[in-house]
N, C-alpha and C positions, 0 to 999 in steps of 0.2 A: 639414841641413834637418829640421824637426820633421814627421815623417810621421804622427804621431798626431792632431794638432790638426784638420786639415781634415775627416777622417772623423767625429771627435767632434762638431765644430760642425754639420756637415750632418745628422748623425743627430739631434742635439738640435733642429734646425729642423724636421725631418720630424715628430718627436714633437709639437712645439708646434703645427704645422699641423694634425695629426690632432685634437688637443684643440680647436683653433679650429673645425674643421669640425663637430665634435659640438656645440659651443656655438652655432655659426651655425645648424645645423639646429634646435636648440631655440628659438633666437630667432625663426627664420622661422615655426615652428609657433605660438609665442605671438603673433606678428604677425598670422598668419591668423586666430587666434581673436579677437584684439582688433578686427580689421577686420570680422569677422562680427558681433561684438557692436555695433560702431558702426553697421553697416548695419541691424541688428535694431532698435536704439533710435532711429535717426535717419531711417529711410526715409520716414516719414510727415510729416517736418518740412521737407522741401526739395523744390525743383523740379529735375528732371533733364532731361538731353538724351534724345533718342529712344531710344538704345541702352540707357541706364540705366533709362528708363521701362519698357522691355520686361522688364527684370529685376524691377522692382517689380510689374508686372502678373503675372509668373510666380509671384512670392511670394503674391500675392493669390489666384491660382488654387490654389496649394498649400494655403493656409489654408482656402479654401472646401471643398476636398476633405477636408482634415483634419477640419473641422467635421462634414461629413457622415459620415465614418467614425467619428468620436468618438460621434456620436449612435447610429449603428448598433452600435458596441461596447457602449454603455450599454444598449441594448435587449437585446443578447445577454447582457450581464451579468445583467440582470433575469431573462431566461429561464433562465439557468444557476442562479440562486438559487432560482427557482420549482421547477425540476426537483429540485434538491437537497432542498428542503423537502418536495416531494411524495414523493420517495424515502424520506426519513426518516420521514414520516408513515405511508407504506405499511409500512415495517419495524416501526414501533411497533404498528400495528393487527395485523400478522402475529404479532408476538411475544406480544401479549395473547391472541389467539385460540389460538395454539399452546400457551401456558401453561395456558389453560383446558382444552383437550383433553387435554394430558398429565396434568393433575391429575385429570380425570374418569376417564381410563384407569387411573391409579394407584389411585384409590378403588375401582374395580371389580376390578382385578387382584390387589391384596394379599389381600382376603378370599377371592378365587377360589382362590388357592393353598391356603389352609387348608381350604376347602370340599372341594376335590378330594382332599386327604389324608384328610379325614373320610369321604368317600364310598368311597375305596379301602379304609379300615379296616372299614367296615360291610359292604362286599361280601365281605370275607374271612369274615364270619360266616355267610353263606348256605350254603356247603358244609358247615358244621358241623351246621346244621339238617337238611339233606338226608341227612347221614350218621347223625345221631343218631336220627331217627325209625325207620328200618329196624332199628337196633340195639335200640331199645326194643321194637319189635314182636317181634323174635326172642326177646328176654329174656322178654316176656310169655308167649309160647307155651311157652317152656321152664319158666317158673314154673308155669303152669297144668298142664302135663304132670306135673311133679314133684309138684304138689299132689294131682292125681288119683291118681297112682301111690301116694303115701303113704296116701291114704284107702282105696284099693283093697286095699293090702297089709295094712293093720292098721286096722280101723274104730275101734279104741280109741285111735288116735293123734291124734284131733282136738284134744286139749288139750295136745299136746306143743309145744315151742317152735318146732321146724322148721315145723310146719303153720301156726302163727300168723304166723311171719315170712313164709312164702310167701304166705299170704292177704293180709297187709298190703302186700307188694310188688306183688301182683296188683292191688290197689286203687290203689296209688300210681302205677303206670306210666301208666294212662290220664290221671290228673291231670297228670303230668309232660309227657305228650304234648300235652295241652291248653295247658299253660303255654308249651311250645315253639312251638305254632302261634300263640298270641297274640303272643308275642315276635317270631316271624317276620313276622307280618302288620304289626306295628308297625314293625319294621326295614325291611320292604319298602316301607311307606308313606313312611318317612323317606328311603329311598334314592330313591324316585320324586320326592319333593319336592326333594331335593338335586340329582338329575339335571336336573330342570326348571330349577332355579336356575342350575346350572352352564351348561346349554345357553343359557339366556337371557343370562347375564352374558358368556359366551364370544362369543356372536353380537354383543352390544353392543360388546365390546372390539374385535372384528374390524371392526365398522362404524366405530367411532371411529378406529381405526388407519388405515382406508382414508380417512376424512375428513381425518385429519392428513397423510397422504401427499399427498392431492390439494391440501390447503392449502399444503404446502411446495413442491410442484411448481408450483402456480399463482403463488406468490410469487416463486419463482426465475425463472420465465419473465417475469413482469412486471418484476422488478428488472433482468433482463438488458436488456429493452427500454428501460427508463428510463436505465440506465447507458450503453447505446449512443447514445441520443439526447443524453444529457449530454455524452458524448465528442465527438459531432459539433458541438454548440454550443460547447464549449470550444476545439475545434480551429479552428472558424470565427472565434471571438473572438481566438485567438492570431494567426491569419492577418491579421485586420484590424489588430491591434496592431503587427505587423511592417510593414504598409503605412503606418501612421501614423508609425512610426519612420523608415521609408524616406523619407517626405515631409519629415519633420523634417531628415533628413540632406541631402535634395536642396535644401532651403532654405538650407543653410549656404553653398553656393557663390554663389547670387545675393546673399545678405546680404553676403558678403565682397566681391563686385564693387561693390555699392552703398557699402559701407564705404570702399573704396579711392577711389571718386569723391568721397565726402564728405571724406575725409582730404586728397585732392589739392586740394579747394576750401577746406579749412580750416573746414568746417561740422560742427558737432557738436550733439548734443541740447541744447536750451536748459536743461533742468533737470539734465543730467548731462554737463557739459563735460569731466570727467575722462576720459571714454571716448575722446574725441579725443586728449587728451594721452597716453593709454596707447599709442595707435596710433603717434603721432609718436615716442614714446620707443623703442618697439620698432623703428621704421624706422631711427632713429639707431643703435641697437644692431646691426642687420643691416649697415648701411653701415660701421660701425666694424670688425666682424669681417671683412667682405669686403675692406676696405682693408688690414688687417693681413695677411690671407692673401695678397693680391696682392703686398704688400711682401716677404713672406717668400719667395714664389716668385721674385720678381725677384732677390733676393740669391742664391738657389740657382742661378739661371740664369747669374750672373756668375762662379761658381766654375769653377776648372780641373777639368774632369771626369776627366782623367787622374790628377791629384794626388789627388782624392777617392777614385778607384778604388784607387789604390796604398795610400792610408791604410786603406781597408776591408780590403785584403789583409793589411796589417801587423796590424791589430786581430784579424783572424781567426786569423792564425798565433799571436798571443799567447794568445788564448783557447784554442786547441787545445793549446798547450804546457802551459798551466795545468791543463787537464783531464787530460792525460796524467800530469802529475806527481802530481796528487791521486789519480788512479786507481792509480798505482804505490804510493803511500804506503798507500792503503787495502788493497791486495792484500798487501803485506808485513806490515801490522799484523794 
């Protein structure tokens, strides 16, 4: 007796049935879609019994609710666009105001740095004046003393070079002190002017920086509020969109029920009769796969289960033997 054939044939039938189940599931899915399409296109063109009419009324309720939600979603969409435009306009105004303030601060700050350097340099000259005047006073006293000493020690020395030089120096020192005082007064006046300018410009820079900080803080707070409001509107719009999709999905089953009634009655849309033909074609396909599947199961039910089980054991032993041989060959190689 051939112990291999029963197991092989039964295994082949099982694989074929599994493939048929997949195709049957696909065909049923296509049939459901075709029936829903038939119901969608034909529900307004036929008279129904009381049960089917309830399905039709339910669809109408769904569509009315969808219409209301669609209008609400459109209003929210406009509100979202308005908020986005408002936010963009607020940012544009903020950027322009910020740019103006930053430029005004730069115009003040750049010369301010140079003025502060100039002021620091001029302040360094004040100690020189304060140091130089006492030095000149000491020098003048020394020159006058030496001059008197020379005249007292030798009255005839008035024409000598030392006496002339001392007299010239005694005359020059007061003039030098006067020049230093004049220069000091001029520098002091310039320092005062520079200090006033630095103080005014620094105060203005501080004022502008404070204004800039307030502008940035105000914009950030306003933008956060707009962003939060925009997020709420977008979230609400998304929720309504899900409700609309849910209603659309809920309509699928009533449409399918109506489509089945229309197909059972042989009624299709007047202007699209191919939709009814599609439902009938898929119904035949489902019936064909179901019949083939039942026939295959009937054949399997007639088999000798003991013989099939013995065939499976023989096939298993053969497969195990082949695997052992291949494993041994791979190990020795």
